[in-house]
C-alpha positions as CSV (number, residue, x, y, z in Angstrom):
1,M,0.0,0.0,0.0
2,S,3.0,2.3,-0.2
3,S,4.6,3.3,-3.4
4,P,8.4,4.0,-3.8
5,E,9.5,7.5,-2.7
6,A,9.1,9.9,-5.6
7,P,11.9,12.3,-6.3
8,E,11.6,15.4,-4.0
9,S,10.4,18.4,-6.0
10,P,9.3,21.9,-5.1
11,E,6.2,21.2,-7.2
12,S,5.1,18.1,-5.3
13,I,2.0,18.1,-3.0
14,D,1.5,15.5,-0.2
15,V,-2.2,15.3,0.7
16,L,-3.5,13.6,3.9
17,M,-6.9,12.2,4.4
18,I,-7.8,10.9,7.9
19,T,-10.6,8.2,7.9
20,Y,-12.5,6.8,10.8
21,R,-16.0,5.1,10.4
22,R,-17.8,6.8,7.5
23,P,-17.5,4.3,4.6
24,H,-20.1,6.0,2.3
25,Y,-18.5,9.4,2.7
26,T,-15.0,7.9,2.5
27,R,-15.7,6.3,-0.9
28,L,-17.0,9.5,-2.3
29,T,-14.3,11.8,-1.0
30,L,-11.3,9.5,-1.4
31,E,-12.2,8.6,-4.9
32,R,-12.7,12.2,-5.8
33,L,-9.4,13.3,-4.1
34,L,-7.5,10.6,-6.1
35,A,-9.2,11.7,-9.3
36,T,-8.2,15.3,-8.8
37,C,-4.5,14.6,-8.3
38,D,-1.9,15.1,-11.0
39,E,1.4,13.3,-11.3
40,N,3.1,15.6,-8.7
41,M,0.5,14.9,-6.0
42,R,0.5,12.0,-3.6
43,V,-2.3,10.9,-1.2
44,W,-1.5,9.7,2.3
45,V,-4.2,8.0,4.3
46,W,-4.3,7.6,8.1
47,H,-7.1,5.4,9.5
48,N,-8.2,5.8,13.1
49,G,-9.8,2.8,14.8
50,D,-11.0,-0.6,13.4
51,H,-14.1,0.1,11.5
52,Q,-13.9,-2.7,9.0
53,E,-16.2,-1.3,6.3
54,T,-14.3,1.9,6.1
55,L,-11.0,0.0,6.1
56,E,-12.2,-2.0,3.2
57,V,-13.1,1.1,1.2
58,V,-9.6,2.5,1.8
59,R,-7.9,-0.7,0.9
60,S,-10.0,-1.1,-2.3
61,L,-8.5,2.2,-3.5
62,S,-4.9,1.7,-2.4
63,D,-3.8,0.5,-5.9
64,H,-4.5,3.9,-7.4
65,P,-1.3,5.5,-8.8
66,R,-1.8,8.6,-6.7
67,F,-2.3,6.6,-3.4
68,H,1.1,6.9,-1.8
69,R,1.1,5.7,1.8
70,F,-1.3,4.1,4.4
71,H,-1.1,4.1,8.2
72,H,-3.5,2.2,10.4
73,C,-3.8,3.3,14.0
74,P,-6.1,1.0,16.0
75,E,-7.1,3.7,18.4
76,N,-8.7,7.0,17.5
77,L,-6.1,9.7,17.7
78,K,-8.4,12.3,16.1
79,L,-6.8,14.9,13.9
80,R,-3.7,16.5,15.5
81,V,-1.4,13.5,15.7
82,P,-2.1,12.2,12.1
83,T,-1.6,15.8,10.7
84,N,1.7,16.1,12.5
85,W,2.7,12.7,11.1
86,L,2.3,14.0,7.6
87,Y,4.2,17.2,8.4
88,T,7.1,15.1,9.8
89,E,7.2,12.3,7.2
90,S,6.4,14.3,4.0
91,K,9.1,15.7,1.9
92,G,6.9,17.4,-0.6
93,G,7.2,21.1,-1.6
94,F,3.6,21.6,-0.3
95,V,1.4,19.8,2.2
96,S,-2.4,19.5,2.4
97,K,-5.2,17.8,4.3
98,V,-8.6,16.9,2.9
99,D,-11.3,15.7,5.3
100,D,-13.3,12.6,4.7
101,D,-16.5,14.6,4.4
102,C,-15.2,17.0,1.7
103,M,-15.2,16.4,-2.1
104,M,-12.5,18.5,-3.8
105,P,-13.0,20.4,-7.0
106,F,-11.0,19.3,-10.1
107,G,-7.9,21.5,-10.7
108,W,-7.6,22.6,-7.1
109,G,-4.0,21.5,-6.7
110,E,-2.8,23.1,-10.0
111,T,-4.5,26.4,-9.3
112,L,-3.3,26.8,-5.7
113,R,0.2,25.6,-6.6
114,K,0.4,28.2,-9.5
115,A,-0.7,30.9,-7.1
116,M,2.0,29.9,-4.6
117,R,4.6,29.9,-7.4
118,D,3.5,33.3,-8.6
119,E,3.4,35.0,-5.2
120,P,6.1,34.0,-2.7
121,R,4.2,35.7,0.2
122,F,1.4,33.2,0.1
123,G,1.8,30.7,3.0
124,I,-1.6,28.9,3.3
125,L,-4.3,29.1,0.6
126,S,-7.6,27.2,0.9
127,C,-10.6,26.0,-1.0
128,W,-14.0,27.4,0.2
129,H,-16.1,24.9,2.1
130,F,-19.2,27.1,2.6
131,Q,-22.3,27.4,0.3
132,E,-22.5,30.0,-2.4
133,E,-25.4,31.7,-0.5
134,D,-23.1,32.1,2.5
135,F,-20.9,34.7,0.7
136,V,-21.8,38.2,1.8
137,P,-20.1,40.8,-0.4
138,E,-20.7,43.6,2.0
139,L,-18.7,41.7,4.7
140,A,-16.0,40.3,2.5
141,K,-15.2,43.2,0.2
142,G,-12.6,44.7,2.6
143,K,-10.7,41.4,2.9
144,L,-10.5,40.6,-0.8
145,Q,-7.0,41.4,-1.8
146,T,-5.3,41.0,-5.2
147,F,-1.7,40.0,-5.7
148,G,-0.8,40.1,-9.4
149,S,-3.3,37.9,-11.2
150,H,-4.5,36.2,-8.0
151,T,-7.1,37.3,-5.5
152,V,-7.4,36.0,-1.9
153,L,-10.2,36.4,0.7
154,R,-7.6,37.1,3.3
155,N,-8.0,35.9,7.0
156,M,-5.8,35.0,10.0
157,W,-6.8,31.4,9.7
158,V,-8.6,28.8,7.4
159,A,-10.3,25.5,8.1
160,G,-8.3,22.2,8.2
161,S,-9.6,20.8,5.0
162,G,-8.7,21.7,1.4
163,Y,-5.8,23.9,2.0
164,L,-2.4,24.1,0.4
165,M,0.6,25.0,2.6
166,R,4.2,25.7,1.7
167,R,7.0,23.6,3.1
168,R,8.6,26.6,4.7
169,V,5.5,27.1,6.9
170,V,5.8,23.5,8.1
171,E,9.5,23.9,8.8
172,K,8.9,27.2,10.7
173,Y,5.7,26.5,12.6
174,A,5.0,22.8,12.9
175,P,4.1,20.8,14.8
176,I,0.5,21.7,15.8
177,Q,0.6,22.0,19.5
178,E,-1.4,19.9,22.0
179,D,-3.8,22.7,22.9
180,E,-4.0,24.0,19.3
181,T,-6.4,23.6,16.4
182,F,-5.3,23.9,12.7
183,S,-7.0,27.3,12.8
184,G,-4.7,28.3,15.7
185,F,-1.7,26.9,13.8
186,G,-2.7,29.0,10.8
187,M,-3.0,32.1,13.0
188,R,0.5,31.6,14.3
189,A,1.7,31.6,10.6
190,A,-0.3,34.7,9.8
191,L,1.0,36.5,12.8
192,G,4.5,35.5,11.6
193,G,3.9,37.3,8.3
194,E,2.5,34.5,6.0
195,I,-0.5,35.4,3.8
196,V,-3.3,33.1,4.7
197,G,-6.8,32.9,3.2
198,W,-9.2,31.5,0.6
199,Y,-8.4,31.6,-3.1
200,W,-11.0,33.7,-5.0
201,P,-13.1,33.2,-7.0
202,P,-13.7,30.3,-4.7
203,L,-12.5,26.7,-5.4
204,R,-15.5,25.1,-3.8
205,Q,-15.0,21.8,-1.9
206,L,-18.3,20.2,-1.2
207,H,-18.8,19.8,2.6
208,L,-21.0,16.7,2.9
209,D,-21.8,17.4,6.5
210,D,-23.6,20.5,5.4
211,P,-27.3,19.5,5.3
212,R,-27.8,21.8,2.3
213,E,-25.5,19.7,0.1
214,P,-27.4,17.3,-2.2
215,L,-25.1,14.4,-1.3
216,T,-25.3,14.9,2.5
217,A,-26.3,12.0,4.7
218,I,-27.9,14.5,7.1
219,K,-31.5,14.6,5.8
220,T,-33.3,14.7,9.2
221,D,-32.6,15.6,12.8
222,E,-32.2,11.9,13.6
223,D,-29.5,11.6,10.9
224,L,-27.6,14.4,12.6
225,L,-27.8,12.9,16.0
226,K,-26.7,9.4,14.8
227,E,-23.2,10.7,14.1
228,L,-22.7,14.3,15.0
229,P,-19.9,16.0,13.2
230,L,-17.0,17.0,15.6
231,S,-17.7,20.7,15.1
232,A,-21.4,20.2,15.8
233,I,-20.6,18.4,19.1
234,K,-18.3,21.4,20.1
235,S,-21.1,23.8,19.2
236,G,-23.7,22.0,21.2
237,V,-26.2,21.8,18.3
238,K,-29.0,19.2,18.4
239,T,-31.1,19.8,15.3
240,R,-30.5,20.1,11.6
241,A,-31.8,23.7,11.6
242,D,-29.4,24.6,14.5
243,W,-26.5,23.1,12.5
244,I,-27.3,25.0,9.4
245,A,-27.5,28.2,11.4
246,R,-24.1,27.4,13.0
247,L,-22.5,26.9,9.5
248,K,-24.0,30.1,8.2
249,R,-22.7,32.0,11.3
250,S,-19.2,30.5,10.8
251,A,-19.2,31.8,7.2
252,R,-20.1,35.2,8.4
253,E,-17.5,35.1,11.1
254,V,-14.6,34.4,8.7
255,Q,-15.8,37.1,6.3
256,S,-16.1,39.7,9.0
257,A,-13.0,38.9,11.2
258,T,-10.4,41.5,11.2
259,I,-7.0,40.9,9.7
260,D,-5.3,43.5,12.0
261,P,-2.6,41.4,13.7
262,S,-2.7,43.6,16.9
263,Y,-6.2,42.3,17.5
264,Y,-4.8,38.8,18.0
265,T,-2.0,39.6,20.4
266,P,-2.0,37.5,23.6
267,W,-3.1,40.2,26.0
268,R,-6.1,41.3,23.8
269,R,-7.2,37.7,23.4
270,A,-7.0,37.3,27.2
271,V,-9.2,40.3,27.6
272,R,-11.8,39.0,25.1
273,R,-11.8,35.6,26.9
274,G,-12.5,37.3,30.2
275,M,-15.3,39.4,28.7
276,T,-16.9,36.2,27.3
277,K,-16.8,34.6,30.7
278,V,-18.4,37.6,32.3
279,K,-21.2,37.7,29.6
280,K,-21.8,34.0,30.1
281,F,-22.1,34.5,33.9
282,L,-24.5,37.4,33.3
283,G,-26.5,35.4,30.8
284,I,-25.7,37.7,27.9
285,D,-25.8,36.1,24.4
286,R,-22.6,37.1,22.6
287,H,-24.4,36.6,19.2
288,A,-27.2,39.0,20.1
289,Y,-25.3,42.1,19.2
């Protein structure tokens, strides 16, 4: 299940997919990922746990010429450890991760790689995982920035699926820390001077855990509760409508968030955390204003 090491190249892209226990999604997303890869892209798969049906799906695709390396971890180590595994083991000029609930658009690798080649200041560029209806021009217009022939919806972080990241960012900022998400990792890179954001016009990855997607498995509230997405668990949502509202709110948050680095300094973040605790204690809804 592992192909010989390809020659190291500044053009090569190593892409990680972490699988767990979603065989239907895994077949859709891994097949699509492999189909979108060119000869300079290699797919690495880390499987958490022992869900046999999902393992069978992964193994059935392991003979694909773009399938590079497989690692099976009997326990569920979630996301951080497998991602750091890729960052440590990969020698590609770029690294990426695609979630097992995201279907990538054709040409994404070539487009983002060309942008990186043309603009050395780009550190992490991502495909857009929200719906077209979630784009709010009035919010985003101040953050759309053009660099030569490329436009980026700039932010201090992106989500952990569908991004392309330079090797230098890995070498300077990896690993992802124990108390850190990929968004936090991206913020460290942005604060260090890397340009981070979503390529624009958007390269749209289909987020299958968005109930508005035609291919989603979340058709009812019962579907949602059977296997809550990790971000839904963290958000405390219980219904399909709540989850859609949370996704819409997330899209608005990334379009309206400031890119002023001083806003994210440790002392200002500490003040905001303190204010959030006070509002929670007083019963004030932070989304009401």
